[in-house]
N, C-alpha and C positions, 0 to 999 in steps of 0.2 A: 710696658705696663709696670707701674710701681708696685712694690710689695706692700701688702696691707698687714699691719701689726695688730694683734688682738690685745685689747686693754680691758681689764676688769676694774671698775670703781666700786669700792665697798665703804659705805657710810650709812649709819642709821638715820641720819638727817636727810630726808628726801630732797629738801631744797639744795643741800650741798652737793648731792649726787647729780641732781639736774643741772646745777650751775656748772660743775666741772665737765659734765658731758657736753653741754651746749658750747662752752668755750672751746673745748678741744675740737668739736665738730666744726665750728666756725673758723677757727684759726689754723687747724691742721687736719681736718676731718678726712680728707681724701686718702690719707695714709693709714688711718686707724679705723678698726672695727671696735666700737665701744659698747660694753655691757655694764649696766649698773645694778647692784643689788644692795639691800639694806640690812644685811646681817652677816656675821662671821660664818654662821651655819651655811647659808646660801653660797657664800664664797668658796668654802671648802668643797661643797658638793659640785659646784661648777668646775673648779680647777681639776677635779678628779676625772672629769668627762671631756673638757675642752682644753685645747692647748692655747694658753695665754702667754704673751711675751712679758706682760707687766701687770701687776696689781697695785692700784693706789688704795691703800688700806688705812682706814681711820683706826685709831687706837682705842678710844673710849666708846664702847658699844655695849648694850645690854646682851645678855646671853654669852656667847663666845666672844670675848673682847678681842681686840686687834692682835695682842701678843700671842694669845692662844691660837687664834686663826692663822697667824704667821707660821707657827710651828707645824700646824696641821697642813697648811698649804704646801710647805716645803716637803712634807712627807708624801703627799698624794698627788702632787702636780704631774700632769701629763708632759710638762716641759721641765726637764731637769735643770735648766738654766734660767728659769723664771726669775724675773726681777720684782721684788716687792718693795715698794716705797711707802713708808709709814707716814701718815698725815695726822697731825694732832695739834691741838691748841696748847698742849703742855710744852713749855720751854724748860726743858730739864736735860742737862748734859749726861747725867747718869742714866736716865731712862733711854736716851738716844743711843748711848754706848751699849746698853743691854739689848736694844732692838737689833743693832748691827751684829752683836755677838750671837743673837738667835737666828741670824740669816737674812735680815733686811738688807736691801741694797743701799737704801738712803733713808733719811728722816727729814721731813719737811714740816715746818710749823704753819699753822693757819693764822691769819688768812694766807692762802697760798699766793706766792708771787707768780702770777700767770705767765709773765714773760720768761721767767726761769723755767717754769714747767714746760712751756711750749718749745722754747728754743734750746734748752739744754737737757732736761730730764728725759722727755719723751724720745728725742732723737738718739741720745747716747745709750739709754738703757734698753730700748727696744731692739736696737741693733746688737747690743751685747747678748741679748737673749734670742739668738737666731736659730734655736733648735726647733722652732715651730714649723709645722707645715702650714703655710699661709696660702 
């Protein structure tokens, strides 16, 4: 039996969440349990209760934005090795460096390169974050 990895998708745009969830489920779904939420507040609450291997986190959101959510997720996560990949339409090297300095594992611009996400990001970063009870 293959290990299932827990992934949390966080984006205030419902269509973006649904799109990423559906693509991952279709292309790599048997290896991943996917949860999607639409706010930084919900993300922080969930990672304090559930062990996720990876969070795909939008940066620009109302309320708790992605950067603040990143800080809080790193503080409260049930998985000390959680990988947080920032997703954004902002193409800004300074912002990317800041996200990495704050604890993000990677920074991916939108539109997301699905092949890169499925074939590189998910397999590499979920295995890196093997502290989860799956």
